[in-house]
N, C-alpha and C positions, 0 to 999 in steps of 0.2 A: 409608732408601731411600724415594724417592717412589713413590706408588702411584696417581698420577693417571691413568695409562694403563689401569688395571685396573678393571673393574666388579664384579669378584668378589674375595674375599680372596686376595691373592697366594699365600699358603701352601697354598691348596686348589687351586691350578692347577698342571698338570704343566709341566715345563721347556719342552717344545715349544710349549705354549700361551703361556707367558710370552714365548718368543722370537718367536712369531707376533705377539702384541700389540706388542712393541717394534718389529717391522718394519713394522707397520701405522702406528704412531705416526711412525716415521721417514719413511714414505711421505707421510704428510700434511704433515710438516714440509718435505719437498722441494717438494711442490706449492705450499705457501705461499711458499717462497723463490723459486720460479719466477715466481709472481705479483708478488712484490716486485721482482725484477729487471726484469721486464717494465715496471713502472711507472716505475722509476728510469731505465731506458734511453730510455723515451718522452720524458723531460723533460730529460735530460742534454745539455748543450750542449758541453762539453769533449770533443773527440774521443778523447784518450788515456783519460780516465775512462770514456767510453762503450765503448771497445775492451776495457778491463779487465773492465767489467761484462758485456760480451757473452761473454768467455772464461769468466767465473764462471757465467754462465747455462748455457753448455754443459756445465759440470761438474755443474750441478743436474739437467739433463736426463739425463746419464749415471747419477747416483745414483738418480733416480726410477725409471728403467728397470730398473737392477739390483735394486732393492728390489721393484719389481713382479714381476719374474721370479722372485725367491726365493719370494715369497708365492704365486704361481700354481703353482709346483712343489710346494708343500705342499698345495695343494687342487685336485685334478684337475677337479672339477666347475667351479671358477672358470676354470681354464685352458680348458676345453672351451667354456664360455660365451664367454670372450674371443675365442677363435679364429673365432667366427661374427661377431664385431663389429669387431675391430681389423683395420685395413688392408683392409677390404672396400669395394667400390664400392657405391653405391646409398644408400638411406635409412638413416641410422644407427638410428632408432627401430624401423624395420621389421626391420632386421638383428638388433637387440637382442631383439625379441619372437621372431623365428624361432630364434635361438641358445638362448634361455631354454627354448623349447619343445622343442628337439632335445636339449639337454644331459641326460645321464644315460640317454638311451634305449639 
């Protein structure tokens, strides 16, 4: 079994912690795949191939969002912080600072 995703001995980690680590790794992989598809789509000249890639990109968006939702359900402080940043108008950095300061109050 690969342990590259763990920074501590896997046998010392609880099952929920190992699941959380796997989902974090999956989220990173989805983000990487989104970046790859964006690059491929940007240079693809064949309309059919581009359409297939766009469809695949949509799947990656869905997977990324589902994994993010799973992770935030496990960590209420993360979810609370995200609520102050995601889908908010205004300056992203300012929203982040305010959300971080307000989280856990």
